[in-house]
N, C-alpha and C positions, 0 to 999 in steps of 0.2 A: 504494500500500500504506500502510495506517495501522494504528495500534494505539490502542485506547481505554483510557485510564487516568484514573480519577476524573473522568469527564465531558469531558475534553479530548482532542482528537485529536493524536496524536504521529506524525509521519511517519517511517517507517523510512528509514534511509540506503540509497540505491540508487546503484550506480555508473552514471554517465552519461558517454558520450563527449562530446567537445567539440561535435560536430555535434548530438547530442541535447540538450545544454544550450542551445545557440543556437536550435534549432528549438522547443523547449518554451518558451523565453523569448519567442520571437516569438508563439507561441500565446497566452501569458498577456498579452502586450502588446495583441494584437488583442482578446482577451476583455475586458480592462479598458477599452479604448477603446469597444468596443461597449456595455458596460454603462453607462458615463457618457453616451455619445451617446444612448442610449435614454431616459435621464432628461431630458436636454436637449430632445430631440424632443418628449417628452410635455409638458414645460413650455411649449415654443413652440406646440404645438397648442392649449393652453388660451388662449394669447394670439393665436390666429388667424394663425400664421405657421409656415412650414415651415423646416426646417434650411437648405436651399439659399438661401431668401429671407433668412434671418438672416445667413448667411455673406456674401452680397452687400452687404446693408445695413451690416453691421458694418465691412466693408472700406471701403465708401464713407464711412462716418462718420470714418474716419481718413485717407482718401486720396481725397477727392472729385475728380472731373474725370478719372478714368482712362478709358481706352478699354475696350471690351468685350474686346479681345484682351489688354490688360494685366491686366484683372480675371481672365480665364480663366487666365492664367499664374500669378497670385498664388494662386488657389484650386485650382490643379492639376486643372483640368477643361478640356473642349474649349470652343471659342468657341460651338459649337452649343448646349451646355448652358446657357451664359450667356444666349444670346439668348432662350430660352424663359423663364428665370427673370426676366430683365429685362422681358420682355413682360408677365408677370403682375404684377410690381411696379409697372410703369407703369399698368396697368389699375386697380390699387388706389390709385393716386395717390401712391405713396411714392417713386418714382424718375422722373427725367426724363432723356431723351437730348437732348443739345445738339450741334449740328454743331461739329466741330473747326475752328478758325480757319485752320489750315495744311494740313489734309488733308481734302478734301471727301468722301473715302470713309469717314471715321471719325466716330464720335459719342463725345462725352465724357459720362460718367454722373455725375449729381448727385442728391442726396436733395432731395425737395421739403420744404416746411415740415412737411407731415403726416408725411413719412418721417422727418424729424429727430425729431419728437415721438415717433413709434413706436419708433425705435431707442433713444432716450433712456429710454424706459420699459422696454424689453426687456433692454438690455445689462446693467444692474446685476443683474437677476434671473438672467441667464445666468452672470455672473461669480460671484455668490453660490453658485450650484449647483456650479460648477466648484471653487471653493474648498472647499466642503463635501465634494465627492468626493475631494479630496486631504487631507482632515483627518487621516487616519491617518499622513501623512508629516510629518516635521519639516521646517522650512525648509531645513536643510542637506541632507536627503534629496531634497527637491524640486529644489534646485539641482543636486545630483549627477545626478539622473535627467535633468534638462534638458540638462546637459552631455553625458551619454551619448547621448541622443536626437539632439542636434545633431551629434555625431560620426557616428552612423549615417546621418543625413540627408545630411551633407556627402559621405560616402563613396558615396552612391547618387544624388546630384544629377546629372542629365544635363547640366546647364549648366557643371559644373566641368571 
């Protein structure tokens, strides 16, 4: 419900239960995430990269040498999802699997020189887009939101 006054939308105060507040907040969080993710995906498409490929390469840029299992855990996806993405990244010449020195069943993932150049080109563009997406928040608000999201994540983390 809203009321238009002098061109501005003013929302009417409506009583919400605690459950309604939390459910609607979840919907708004999901909506905001979707809208920002859609912008990021469009930018990545222009740079000939998918969002899953970016996620893998950005993770490897900061923690090279992880196994596919470790990568899947960090990205909250299945190992099967990682295998397909890594296969495609390997065929692009951006990622390389190397045998684990202590576990013959595992491979360690590394960016190739071409992969490092690619992510060094894409990562700043990604970060700029994310910062722009948060431009309506003050630094204090962004920190508060991060704290709240960490609280929610911790309460729902299956590893705790």
